[in-house]
N, C-alpha and C positions, 0 to 999 in steps of 0.2 A: 301363481304368486309370483311376485316376480321381488327379487333382491337386491337392494344397493351395495355397490362393492365400496367397503371402505378405502377409503385413503391410506396408505401404510404411514404408522406415527413418525417422527424423527425420533433417534435416540436422545437420551438427556443432554442436555449442554447446561452449565452452568453460566447463564447470558451476565447476573449480576457481575462476575466475581471478572469475566473478561471482556464487558464492556468500563465495568469500574477501572480496572487498573489501568490501562492506557489511559480512562481520563485522569488519574492521580499524576503519572507520570508527565501528560502533558503541563498540570497545573506547576507541577514541581519545576519542570524547564520554563518555565513563565517567571517564578518567584524566584530562582536560583539561575544568575546569568552563566551560561555554560562557554563563555567566550575563552576565559582562561585554557578551559581542555583543548578547545576547538584551536585556539594558535599553536598548543603546544602540540598537537597531534600533526598539525599542518605544515610546523615547520621541521618536521622529522622528513617528511619529501621535498622541501625546499633549499636552494642554496642560492647565496647573491651572485654567485659565476653563472649559473645555467639556470637558474629558476626552478621550476615545478618537476622534478623526476619525471613524470608519465605525460607532459603534457603533449610533447610528440611523438609519441610511442606508441609504435603499428600496433602491438597489439591490444594496448588499452584503448585507444582512441577508433582502427577499424573494424577488430574483431568483438571487444565488449561493450563497446558504442556503439557502433552502426549496425554491423550483422547482427548482435544481438537481440538488441531492439524490434532489429526488423525479424527476426523469428516472433517476439514476442505481440508483433502489431498482425502477422500472420495467424497467431493462434486464437488473435480475437476476429478476425475474419470468419476463421473456423468456423468459432462458435455462433457467429451472426447465420454464415451459411447453412449451419445446423439446425438452427433455431427458425430460420424459414423455410427449409424440406420439413420440420416439425409438426409446420402447418396445415402439410399435407399428408392425406393418407399415408404414410409410409410409416417404416418400423422404429424413426424417428420421432415419432408422436409421442409416444410412453416415455420419450425425455423431453420434452416440452418445457414441462416448469424451470427443470433443471438447465437446460440451456439456456429458459430463458433469465435465468435467477444469473448465469454465467457472463452475459452478453452485458446484462445489467451491473454487477458489481465490477467489472473490468473498465465499461463506460465510464462510471462515474471515481473509480479511483485514479484512471488516467485524464478526466477531464478538468477535476477541481486544480490542478498543478497550473497550467497556465492566467486563468485568471487571478490565485494567488502570486504567481509573481509578480504580476503585475499590481496587483494591491501593495503589497510591501516593499516594493522595491529595493531587494535586500542586493549588496550585492557581491561576486563570488571573491573568494580569496583573492586569485590573479589578477582585480580591478585594486586592492587596497595598496596605500603607501608600505606597510610592514611586506607584501609581496612584490612590489618594483611596482606597481601602480599607481596611480594619481588618485585615488578615490579615498574618501576618509571613511572608518567604522561605524557603524553605530547598532546598537543592540537593537534587537527585534523591534521590544515595542517601543524604541524612542524615537523620535522624530529624525528624519534623516538629516546627515548633512547637504550642504547647498552642492546642487552636482547638475552638470548638461545634458547626462545620459544617468539616469535610475536603472538600479540592477537589476535582473531577472533571476536568481539566483534561492530562492528559499518558495518552498519544499523543492527538494529533488526530484527533476522529472526525470531522469535514468532509473534512478532508484525505486522510481513508482512504478516502470515495467518489470521491474523484477515484483516487488511487495504487493501489485495488485494481484500476483498471483496465488496469495489468499485464498483465492476466489475458488479454486481448486480444490483445497481442505475441505470448506462447504459443498460442494459441490458433488462432494465423492462421502464425506461423512455417512450419511445415514443409510447406502446399502451397501460400500466398499470402504470399512472402516478403515483397513491395512493401508489403502491403497490412498487415502485422505490423509494419513499420517505422513507417506513418502511423498505427495503434495505438499503439503504444509512444511518440509524439511527442504523440499526443492524449493520455493518460494521463498523461504527465511535466508538461504544460502545463497541463491541469485540477488536478491535482494542486497545482502552483505556485501557481494564480490562488487555488484555494480556501484554502491556505496563507496568502497572501499580504492576501487579504481578512479573513482572523480576526485577523492580527497587526496589522491597520489598525479591530480593533473591541475590539483587546484582551481578545481571548479565549483567544490561543497566544501563547507564546512560539514564535520562529522555531526553535529546537530541538525544542521539540515535535513538529512540523509534521514534521522533517528526521526523526525517528525513527520518523513514523510512515511516511513514502517505504521507509524502511530494511526495517522489519519485512513491509510489504505487497509489495515486491520480494522477500525471502527466503520467505513463503508462496507466492506466485506462481511460484516457480523451484523450491520443490520439491515444491510438484504438478505441477509438470510431469514432472520427471525422474521421480515415481513413479506417475502415472497415467497419460499421453502420451508420454512421449518413450521411441522406440523405437531403438537402438544401431544406427548407419547399419553398414551392410553391412561396409565398408571397414574400419571401425575392429575389428569382430569378426575379418577377415581377419588383421589385424595384430596383434593379440593371440593367434590362432592361431600365427603365424608366431614370435614371439616365444616362448612355449610351446615349438614345436618347435627351436628355433635350444636353450635351455637344456636341453631332456633331450639 
């Protein structure tokens, strides 16, 4: 007699809450224009004499922008390499599904940035007249002011390199919950660090990076739900009981 090995179910997760909450915040950002807060925060790092405090700062530009982004790209390449190896009869075969999720979530989280930048045409703070530039500010959903050079600053691309690592949380949560929490904290901290550094440089308003965080969380969550999540056995039993009671 042969037995079929059952897939290990995932730990319970409140998808309604953690999918609905970021959607609610997105709706609020569309209804309540965040530009006043954006300008106030960016003004902390700007002076008419010197421009933005971090625009030519080596630590922010070379280390936190170029090198850190390269490190995240390297992580993505490692995930892709691991997934390819998992297709072969190696020890990584047991990780195939999770590695596939990681590649998918990281790829989608970062891939949406460039099309959205081209679609929206939002200018960076350093391009605006209020900060020494020549472009006119317009809110996200408003028609763009006439310009020969559309902006490419919404959402934040560099912040996405950090927030895309939300995928680590879902990659680890079912089998290594403590490591998953560390991964979540790391992704959130790195994304915030990248966000603040780019605000200091005048490359983005804070709300640009908040949008990035929300997009990346939703993408990583949806990929987890449809590519990796396995309904816990107790949830299946509960649903069966509800159906039996209803009939």
